[in-house]
C-alpha positions as CSV (number, residue, x, y, z in Angstrom):
1,M,-12.9,-1.9,22.4
2,K,-9.8,0.2,21.9
3,R,-9.8,3.8,20.8
4,N,-7.7,4.6,17.9
5,K,-4.4,5.8,19.3
6,F,-2.9,5.8,15.8
7,Y,-5.1,8.6,14.6
8,S,-5.3,10.5,17.7
9,G,-1.5,10.7,17.4
10,I,-1.9,11.9,13.8
11,A,-4.3,14.5,14.9
12,T,-2.0,15.7,17.6
13,A,0.8,16.0,15.1
14,L,-1.5,17.8,12.6
15,L,-2.5,20.2,15.3
16,A,1.1,20.9,16.1
17,S,2.1,21.2,12.4
18,T,-1.2,22.3,11.4
19,V,-9.4,3.7,-8.6
20,A,-11.3,-1.1,-16.8
21,L,-9.5,0.8,-19.1
22,T,-7.8,-0.8,-22.1
23,G,-4.6,0.5,-23.7
24,C,-2.6,1.7,-20.8
25,S,0.1,3.3,-22.8
26,F,1.5,6.6,-21.7
27,G,1.0,8.4,-25.0
28,S,0.7,12.0,-25.9
29,D,-3.0,11.9,-25.3
30,D,-2.4,11.1,-21.7
31,S,0.5,13.4,-21.1
32,S,0.3,16.6,-19.2
33,S,3.8,17.5,-20.3
34,S,4.7,20.1,-22.8
35,D,6.5,19.6,-26.0
36,D,8.6,22.6,-25.1
37,N,10.2,20.6,-22.4
38,A,11.3,17.8,-24.7
39,S,15.1,17.6,-25.2
40,G,17.7,15.0,-25.7
41,D,18.6,15.2,-22.1
42,A,15.1,15.1,-20.7
43,V,14.0,12.6,-18.2
44,T,10.5,11.2,-18.6
45,V,8.5,10.0,-15.6
46,D,5.3,8.1,-16.3
47,V,2.7,8.4,-13.5
48,F,-0.2,5.9,-13.2
49,Q,-2.6,7.2,-10.6
50,F,-6.2,6.4,-9.7
51,K,-7.6,9.5,-8.0
52,V,-10.0,10.9,-10.6
53,E,-11.3,13.6,-8.2
54,F,-8.1,15.6,-8.5
55,K,-7.0,14.7,-12.0
56,D,-7.1,18.2,-13.4
57,Q,-5.5,19.8,-10.4
58,F,-2.8,17.1,-10.4
59,E,-2.0,17.8,-14.0
60,E,-1.8,21.5,-13.3
61,L,0.7,20.8,-10.5
62,V,2.7,18.7,-12.9
63,S,2.8,21.5,-15.4
64,M,4.1,23.8,-12.7
65,Y,6.9,21.4,-11.8
66,E,7.8,21.0,-15.5
67,E,8.2,24.7,-15.8
68,E,10.6,24.8,-13.0
69,N,12.4,21.7,-14.2
70,P,12.5,21.9,-18.0
71,N,14.5,18.7,-18.3
72,V,11.8,16.6,-16.7
73,N,8.7,15.5,-18.6
74,I,5.9,13.9,-16.5
75,N,3.2,11.9,-18.2
76,V,0.0,11.3,-16.2
77,K,-2.6,8.5,-16.8
78,T,-5.5,8.5,-14.4
79,V,-7.7,5.4,-14.0
80,G,-10.4,5.4,-11.3
81,G,-14.0,6.2,-10.5
82,G,-16.0,3.5,-12.3
83,N,-12.9,1.9,-13.7
84,D,-10.8,-0.8,-12.1
85,Y,-7.5,0.7,-11.2
86,G,-6.0,-2.5,-9.8
87,A,-6.8,-4.5,-12.9
88,S,-5.5,-1.7,-15.2
89,L,-2.3,-1.5,-13.2
90,K,-1.7,-5.2,-13.6
91,T,-2.4,-4.8,-17.3
92,S,0.2,-2.1,-17.5
93,F,2.8,-4.2,-15.9
94,S,2.0,-7.4,-17.9
95,S,2.1,-5.5,-21.1
96,G,5.6,-4.1,-20.4
97,E,4.4,-0.5,-19.9
98,E,5.4,-0.3,-16.3
99,P,4.9,3.2,-14.8
100,D,7.6,4.9,-12.8
101,I,5.2,6.3,-10.2
102,F,2.0,4.5,-9.2
103,N,-0.3,3.9,-6.3
104,V,-0.8,1.2,-3.7
105,G,-3.4,1.1,-1.0
106,G,-1.6,-0.6,1.9
107,P,0.2,-3.7,3.1
108,T,-1.5,-6.2,0.8
109,D,-0.7,-4.1,-2.3
110,V,2.9,-3.8,-1.0
111,D,3.1,-7.5,-0.9
112,E,1.9,-7.8,-4.5
113,Y,4.3,-5.2,-5.9
114,E,7.2,-5.3,-3.4
115,Q,9.7,-6.5,-6.0
116,Y,9.2,-3.2,-7.9
117,L,9.1,-0.8,-5.0
118,A,12.0,1.6,-4.4
119,D,13.1,2.5,-0.9
120,L,12.0,6.1,-0.2
121,S,13.5,6.4,3.2
122,D,15.9,9.0,1.9
123,T,13.2,11.4,0.7
124,D,12.2,14.6,2.5
125,A,8.6,13.5,2.3
126,A,9.2,10.3,4.2
127,N,11.0,12.2,6.9
128,A,8.1,14.6,7.2
129,A,5.3,11.9,7.2
130,L,3.2,12.0,10.4
131,E,3.8,9.4,12.9
132,G,2.0,6.1,12.1
133,T,1.2,7.0,8.5
134,L,4.0,4.8,7.1
135,S,3.3,1.6,9.1
136,G,1.4,-0.1,6.3
137,V,4.1,0.5,3.7
138,S,7.3,-0.2,5.7
139,R,9.3,-3.4,5.3
140,N,12.7,-4.3,6.8
141,D,13.5,-0.7,7.8
142,Q,12.6,0.5,4.3
143,V,9.8,3.0,3.5
144,L,8.2,1.8,0.3
145,G,5.4,4.4,-0.1
146,L,4.5,8.0,0.6
147,P,1.0,8.9,1.9
148,F,-1.3,10.8,-0.4
149,N,-3.1,12.6,2.4
150,Q,-5.6,11.9,5.2
151,E,-9.2,11.3,4.3
152,G,-12.4,10.7,6.3
153,Y,-15.9,9.7,5.5
154,G,-19.4,9.3,6.8
155,L,-22.8,10.5,5.7
156,L,-22.7,13.8,3.8
157,Y,-26.0,15.6,4.2
158,N,-27.8,18.6,2.7
159,K,-28.1,21.1,5.5
160,K,-30.9,23.0,3.9
161,V,-33.0,19.9,3.5
162,F,-32.4,18.9,7.1
163,E,-33.3,22.3,8.3
164,E,-36.6,22.4,6.3
165,A,-37.4,18.9,7.6
166,G,-36.8,20.0,11.2
167,I,-33.9,17.6,11.7
168,N,-31.1,18.5,14.0
169,A,-28.1,16.7,12.7
170,E,-26.2,17.0,16.0
171,E,-28.8,14.7,17.6
172,I,-28.2,11.9,15.1
173,T,-25.7,9.8,17.1
174,T,-27.3,6.4,17.1
175,F,-28.8,4.1,14.4
176,E,-32.3,4.6,15.9
177,A,-31.9,8.4,15.6
178,L,-30.7,8.0,12.0
179,E,-33.7,5.7,11.2
180,E,-36.1,8.4,12.7
181,A,-34.5,11.1,10.6
182,V,-34.7,9.0,7.4
183,Q,-38.3,8.3,8.0
184,T,-39.0,12.0,8.5
185,L,-37.2,12.7,5.2
186,E,-39.2,9.9,3.4
187,D,-42.5,11.2,4.8
188,Q,-41.7,14.8,3.6
189,K,-39.8,14.1,0.4
190,G,-42.5,15.7,-1.7
191,E,-42.5,19.0,0.2
192,L,-38.7,18.9,0.5
193,G,-38.3,18.4,-3.3
194,I,-36.1,15.3,-3.0
195,D,-36.5,12.0,-4.7
196,A,-35.3,9.9,-1.7
197,P,-33.4,10.3,1.5
198,F,-30.3,8.4,0.1
199,A,-28.5,7.7,-3.1
200,F,-26.9,4.4,-2.4
201,P,-24.5,3.4,-5.2
202,A,-24.6,-0.3,-4.8
203,K,-23.1,-0.8,-8.2
204,E,-19.9,0.4,-6.7
205,K,-18.3,-2.5,-4.8
206,W,-15.8,-0.2,-3.2
207,V,-18.4,1.9,-1.5
208,I,-19.8,-1.2,0.1
209,G,-16.7,-3.3,0.5
210,N,-14.2,-0.7,1.5
211,H,-15.9,2.1,3.4
212,L,-19.2,0.8,4.6
213,A,-17.6,-2.5,5.7
214,N,-14.7,-0.7,7.4
215,A,-16.9,1.2,9.8
216,Y,-18.2,-2.1,11.2
217,I,-15.0,-4.2,11.2
218,A,-12.5,-1.6,12.5
219,D,-13.1,-2.4,16.1
220,E,-12.7,-6.1,15.5
221,F,-9.1,-5.4,14.5
222,N,-8.6,-2.7,17.2
223,N,-8.5,0.0,14.5
224,D,-5.2,-1.3,13.4
225,I,-4.5,-1.9,9.7
226,M,-1.6,-4.3,10.5
227,E,-3.7,-6.3,12.8
228,A,-6.2,-6.8,10.0
229,Y,-3.3,-7.6,7.7
230,E,-2.1,-10.3,10.0
231,A,-5.5,-11.8,10.9
232,D,-6.3,-15.3,9.7
233,T,-10.1,-14.8,9.8
234,I,-12.8,-12.2,10.2
235,E,-15.8,-12.8,12.5
236,F,-18.2,-10.0,11.6
237,Q,-18.7,-9.1,15.3
238,M,-20.8,-6.1,14.2
239,G,-22.4,-7.9,11.2
240,D,-25.9,-7.2,12.4
241,Q,-25.2,-3.5,12.6
242,M,-23.7,-3.6,9.2
243,K,-26.8,-5.3,7.7
244,R,-29.1,-2.7,9.3
245,F,-27.1,0.1,7.7
246,V,-27.0,-1.6,4.3
247,D,-30.8,-2.3,4.5
248,L,-31.6,1.3,5.5
249,Q,-29.6,2.9,2.7
250,N,-31.0,0.4,0.1
251,E,-34.6,0.7,1.1
252,Y,-34.7,4.5,1.2
253,S,-32.6,5.2,-1.8
254,V,-33.3,6.3,-5.4
255,Q,-33.7,3.1,-7.3
256,P,-32.5,0.7,-8.6
257,T,-29.5,0.9,-6.3
258,L,-27.6,-1.9,-8.1
259,S,-27.5,0.3,-11.2
260,L,-26.5,3.4,-9.3
261,D,-22.8,4.4,-9.7
262,Y,-20.6,6.9,-8.1
263,S,-21.1,9.6,-10.6
264,Q,-24.8,9.3,-10.4
265,Q,-24.7,9.4,-6.7
266,V,-22.5,12.4,-6.3
267,E,-23.2,14.5,-9.4
268,E,-26.8,13.7,-10.5
269,N,-28.4,13.2,-7.1
270,F,-26.6,14.8,-4.2
271,S,-25.0,17.8,-5.9
272,L,-28.3,18.6,-7.6
273,G,-30.3,18.4,-4.4
274,K,-32.3,15.3,-5.3
275,V,-31.3,13.4,-2.2
276,A,-30.6,14.4,1.4
277,M,-27.7,12.1,2.2
278,I,-24.9,10.1,0.6
279,Q,-22.2,7.8,2.1
280,Q,-19.0,9.5,0.9
281,G,-16.0,11.4,2.2
282,N,-14.1,14.6,1.6
283,W,-12.7,13.4,-1.7
284,V,-16.0,14.4,-3.4
285,Y,-15.7,18.1,-2.6
286,N,-14.1,19.1,-5.8
287,T,-16.8,17.3,-7.8
288,I,-19.6,18.9,-5.8
289,E,-18.0,22.3,-6.2
290,S,-17.7,21.9,-9.9
291,M,-21.5,21.2,-10.0
292,D,-22.6,23.9,-7.5
293,P,-19.9,26.0,-5.7
294,E,-22.3,27.7,-3.3
295,F,-23.9,24.3,-2.3
296,A,-20.4,22.8,-1.8
297,E,-19.2,25.7,0.3
298,N,-22.3,26.3,2.5
299,N,-24.7,23.4,2.4
300,V,-22.8,20.2,3.0
301,G,-22.5,18.6,6.4
302,L,-21.0,15.4,7.8
303,L,-22.6,12.8,10.0
304,P,-20.8,9.9,11.5
305,I,-22.0,6.4,10.4
306,P,-23.7,5.1,13.6
307,V,-21.5,2.4,15.1
308,E,-22.1,1.2,18.7
309,G,-19.3,2.2,20.9
310,Y,-18.1,4.8,18.4
311,E,-20.9,7.2,18.5
312,G,-19.7,10.6,17.2
313,S,-16.6,9.1,15.5
314,I,-15.7,8.8,11.8
315,P,-13.1,6.7,10.0
316,V,-10.0,8.6,9.2
317,G,-7.0,7.2,7.4
318,V,-4.4,7.3,4.6
319,P,-6.3,6.1,1.4
320,N,-3.3,5.5,-0.9
321,Y,0.4,5.8,-1.2
322,W,2.7,7.0,-4.0
323,V,5.4,4.4,-4.8
324,V,8.3,4.5,-7.2
325,N,9.3,1.7,-9.6
326,K,12.9,0.7,-8.7
327,E,13.3,-1.1,-12.0
328,S,13.1,2.2,-13.9
329,E,16.4,3.9,-14.9
330,D,18.4,5.3,-12.0
331,E,17.8,8.9,-13.2
332,V,14.1,8.3,-13.5
333,V,13.9,6.9,-10.0
334,Q,15.7,10.0,-8.7
335,A,13.5,12.3,-10.7
336,S,10.4,10.5,-9.4
337,K,11.6,11.0,-5.8
338,D,12.4,14.6,-6.4
339,F,9.0,15.3,-7.8
340,L,7.2,13.7,-4.9
341,D,9.4,15.6,-2.5
342,W,8.6,18.9,-4.2
343,M,4.9,18.1,-4.2
344,Y,4.7,17.6,-0.4
345,T,7.6,19.7,1.0
346,S,8.1,22.7,-1.2
347,D,6.2,25.9,-0.4
348,Q,4.5,25.8,-3.8
349,G,3.6,22.2,-3.4
350,K,2.2,22.5,0.0
351,K,0.1,25.4,-0.9
352,F,-1.3,23.5,-4.0
353,V,-1.9,20.3,-2.0
354,T,-4.1,22.1,0.5
355,E,-5.7,24.8,-1.6
356,E,-6.2,23.0,-4.9
357,F,-6.1,19.3,-4.0
358,K,-8.0,20.2,-0.9
359,F,-6.1,17.5,1.0
360,I,-5.8,17.1,4.7
361,P,-2.0,16.8,4.9
362,A,-0.3,13.7,6.2
363,Y,2.9,15.5,6.7
364,E,4.5,17.9,9.1
365,G,5.4,21.5,8.0
366,Y,1.9,22.7,7.1
367,E,1.6,25.2,9.9
368,D,0.9,28.1,7.5
369,Q,-1.6,26.2,5.3
370,E,-5.3,26.1,5.9
371,I,-7.6,23.2,5.4
372,A,-9.3,24.4,2.2
373,D,-12.9,23.0,2.2
374,P,-15.6,22.7,4.8
375,I,-15.9,18.9,4.6
376,S,-12.2,18.4,5.2
377,Q,-12.4,21.0,8.0
378,E,-15.0,18.9,9.7
379,I,-12.9,15.7,9.3
380,Y,-9.9,17.6,10.7
381,E,-11.9,18.5,13.8
382,Y,-13.0,14.9,14.3
383,A,-9.3,13.8,14.0
384,N,-8.1,16.6,16.2
385,E,-10.5,15.5,19.0
386,G,-9.5,11.9,18.6
387,N,-13.0,10.9,17.5
388,T,-11.9,8.4,14.8
389,L,-11.9,4.8,13.7
390,G,-9.0,3.3,11.8
391,W,-8.9,2.4,8.1
392,V,-8.4,-1.4,8.5
393,F,-9.9,-2.4,5.1
394,L,-6.6,-1.8,3.5
395,G,-5.2,-4.6,5.6
396,A,-7.8,-7.1,4.2
397,P,-6.6,-9.9,1.8
398,T,-6.0,-8.7,-1.8
399,G,-9.3,-8.2,-3.6
400,W,-11.4,-9.2,-0.5
401,T,-13.3,-6.0,0.0
402,E,-14.7,-5.8,-3.5
403,D,-14.4,-9.3,-5.1
404,A,-15.5,-11.2,-2.0
405,F,-17.5,-9.0,0.3
406,G,-18.7,-6.4,-2.1
407,I,-20.0,-8.9,-4.7
408,A,-21.7,-10.9,-1.9
409,V,-23.5,-7.8,-0.7
410,Q,-24.7,-7.1,-4.2
411,E,-26.1,-10.6,-4.5
412,Y,-27.8,-10.1,-1.1
413,L,-29.3,-6.9,-2.4
414,S,-30.6,-8.6,-5.5
415,G,-32.3,-11.2,-3.3
416,D,-30.1,-14.1,-4.4
417,I,-28.4,-14.9,-1.0
418,S,-29.1,-14.2,2.7
419,W,-27.0,-12.0,4.9
420,E,-25.8,-15.1,6.7
421,E,-24.5,-16.3,3.4
422,V,-22.8,-12.9,2.8
423,E,-20.8,-13.3,6.0
424,Q,-20.0,-16.9,5.4
425,R,-18.8,-16.4,1.9
426,A,-16.7,-13.4,2.9
427,T,-15.2,-15.3,5.9
428,D,-14.3,-18.3,3.7
429,A,-12.7,-16.0,1.2
430,W,-10.6,-14.3,3.9
431,E,-9.5,-17.5,5.5
432,K,-8.6,-19.1,2.1
433,S,-6.5,-16.2,1.1
434,R,-4.6,-16.3,4.4
435,K,-3.7,-20.0,4.3
């Protein structure tokens, strides 16, 4: 087993620098631009992005930029959450409504859209990106994407519920300890006022196929996204551990799990105190805060997913990248680069990225900025101490995490196939894609 040098390097640098919609048109209903900015000389940049968690904040930032740059109009369309961003993006391209700025998740997405991707090597943001964060989006000495941020995930837990149940979160470092805590929560759920220990959103293939799977396959690829990207097969060396974690969440969750989606998990269950734990990451903070600011600020803790050999570690990585469509007009390409540079390297942008987006920055030059929310602060501490696993799922074959593995796990949960069939089906899909 190799420790993740990639992210310990990122943490060191940080310390030093402290997701189907129809009709993908960028019409006025989707625009965050102002009519006051419209002029004959205006450059219009269409952005197609998936991160629903910061949609409102992103549009506010865009408005700020437009005020400073009155000849630039930026239209924003957000597709994510329960909608299929990848399918919607393909529809946008096939319909001739290609965005100027859009998102890719890593090397497999780069392969799919490489013919459209502009070289961003000359941007200030590319030059400020932390070491290792560009490896998955670099080709032939060209930088084809700019990192959103860093994110981490695990089990978010309700501190008050844990305290009332007499559970010390710091002692939950193994699967057996997690099982014991879950049983305690189950036995006391009436007194604790919860419906179940977990809200397991098995309807969401990405929760299973991206993040849950990643925790148990990262070591197999030495925590290296490019090693996963170049691998001809997957062996599920920690498949038994993965099954136990799936089973635990499924058995002790509000039911039926196969009908439970992301919004229900985060908003209706966790944020309202109906469950004690959810498998999610720091990207949910804005949503929780919108439901209950006090709960978000003071009552949410983070537990590592128990993985043998990585006790006390959490997966940390770059979730997505901004890319620019090189087939857009030259002035639009330049305006797109300028906007992305401003967002990540200007004083106003950096302040907004940390305070409003609540991002853990993936760039140098943030010495004067504070990590804004307590979940991100915890993740930053894990990264700072080198207690991380890599995000290798972005190196899996295109569509594998959700359309192969995620669907197979859903069929397992419905009782249609065995876990052995899950692994075999997913392995076959991986190998077929890589031939």
